[in-house]
C-alpha positions in Angstrom: 129.1 127.8 114.7 129.3 129.2 111.2 129.5 133.0 111.0 130.7 133.4 114.5 134.0 135.3 114.7 135.9 134.0 117.8 138.7 136.5 117.3 136.4 139.5 118.0 137.0 141.0 121.5 133.8 141.7 123.4 133.2 145.4 123.7 131.6 145.0 127.1 131.1 142.4 129.9 127.7 143.2 131.4 127.0 141.7 134.9 123.9 141.7 137.1 124.6 143.1 140.5 122.0 143.0 143.4 124.3 142.7 146.4 123.4 139.1 147.0 126.2 136.6 147.4 125.5 135.1 144.0 125.7 138.4 142.3 129.0 139.2 144.0 130.4 135.9 142.8 129.2 136.8 139.2 130.7 140.3 139.6 134.1 138.8 140.5 133.9 136.4 137.6 132.8 139.2 135.2 135.7 141.4 136.4 138.3 138.6 135.7 136.7 138.0 132.3 136.8 141.7 131.4 140.5 141.9 132.4 141.3 138.8 130.3 139.4 140.1 127.3 140.4 143.7 127.6 136.8 144.7 127.7 134.9 147.3 129.7 132.9 146.1 132.8 129.2 147.2 132.9 127.7 146.3 136.4 123.9 146.6 136.2 121.5 147.0 139.1 117.9 146.6 138.0 115.2 148.1 140.3 111.5 148.4 140.5 109.3 150.5 142.7 107.9 148.6 145.7 104.7 146.9 144.4 106.0 147.2 140.9 105.2 149.8 138.2 101.4 149.5 138.5 101.5 150.5 142.2 103.8 153.4 141.4 101.5 154.7 138.7 98.5 154.6 141.1 100.3 156.6 143.7 99.2 160.3 143.8 102.8 161.4 144.2 104.3 159.0 141.7 107.1 161.2 140.6 108.6 161.9 144.0 109.0 158.3 145.3 110.3 157.1 142.0 113.2 159.6 142.2 113.9 158.4 145.7 113.9 154.8 144.7 116.2 155.5 141.8 118.5 157.4 144.2 118.5 154.4 146.6 119.2 152.0 143.7 122.2 154.1 142.6 123.4 154.3 146.2 123.1 150.5 146.6 125.1 149.8 143.4 127.8 152.3 144.5 128.0 150.6 147.9 128.3 147.1 146.5 131.0 148.2 144.0 132.9 150.1 146.7 132.7 147.1 149.0 134.0 144.7 146.4 136.6 146.9 144.7 137.5 149.6 147.2 139.1 152.8 146.1 141.4 151.0 143.6 138.5 150.0 141.4 138.3 146.8 139.3 141.4 147.4 137.2 139.3 147.8 134.0 137.2 150.6 132.7 133.9 150.4 134.5 130.5 151.9 133.6 127.9 151.2 136.4 124.3 151.4 135.3 121.0 151.3 137.1 118.0 150.3 135.1 114.3 150.5 136.0 112.7 147.2 135.3 112.9 143.5 136.1 116.4 142.1 136.4 116.2 139.7 133.4 114.8 142.3 131.0 117.2 145.0 132.2 120.2 142.8 131.7 119.1 141.6 128.2 118.4 145.2 127.2 121.8 146.4 128.4 123.7 143.5 126.8 122.2 144.2 123.4 125.2 143.7 121.2 126.3 140.4 119.7 129.9 140.9 120.9 128.9 141.6 124.5 129.2 138.9 127.2 126.4 138.8 129.8 127.4 137.3 133.2 124.7 136.3 135.7 124.5 134.3 138.9 122.9 130.9 138.2 120.8 130.9 141.3 120.7 128.7 144.4 120.9 124.9 144.8 118.5 122.6 146.5 114.9 123.2 147.4 115.1 126.9 146.6 116.1 126.3 143.1 112.5 126.0 141.9 112.0 129.6 143.0 115.3 131.1 142.0 117.2 131.3 138.8 114.5 133.1 136.9 116.9 135.9 136.0 119.5 133.5 134.6 116.9 131.5 132.7 115.4 134.7 131.2 118.9 135.9 130.1 119.8 132.5 128.6 116.5 132.4 126.6 116.5 136.0 125.4 120.0 137.4 125.2 121.6 138.2 121.8 125.1 137.7 123.1 126.9 134.8 125.0 125.7 134.4 128.6 127.9 133.0 131.3 125.8 131.6 134.2 128.0 131.5 137.3 127.2 128.8 139.8 126.8 129.7 143.5 130.0 129.9 145.5 130.8 127.2 148.0 130.5 129.8 150.7 126.9 130.4 149.7 126.1 126.7 149.9 127.7 126.5 153.3 125.8 129.5 154.6 122.5 128.0 153.3 123.4 124.8 155.2 124.0 126.7 158.4 120.8 128.7 157.9 118.8 125.4 157.5 120.5 123.9 160.6 119.6 127.0 162.6 116.0 127.1 161.3 115.4 123.5 162.3 117.2 124.0 165.6 119.7 121.2 165.0 122.8 120.9 167.0 126.1 121.7 165.4 128.7 118.9 165.3 131.7 120.4 166.9 133.9 117.3 166.8 135.6 118.4 163.6 136.5 121.9 164.9 
């Protein structure tokens, strides 16, 4: 990797936050990375109006609902950060950001410096993989900085297994409990 200065400390660790279990896992990993590197943490929540921007533009009162959706996005990000870090905070300087747009584009636009590190959840395993992971794939393909794709937590895999079992009305094997 000629021309890459590994001694440069990233200015920011940017992480996608949606409130999903995968994004919480990515947030925890990003926080640990920011601590280790002495970098600032930039949690980003991307939002779009219901139905996307075309529907919002067609609405006769487009300005009012957009302000409300933006307020709700800000509230959601604050709620997730409070739930994860509590009053003590993450232990590193943090700059929460809400961005109007699709998650992949919003994250790539925020992590726009070569010395940033972008942290994203890698998506789900199994059958749902074909329909998830679009954000991480977009970031890996378009980011100008290093991207850390964090695999799902073992808890997420276990929860999906329980959900499938309940959906198919299968009995739970209680012998191991």
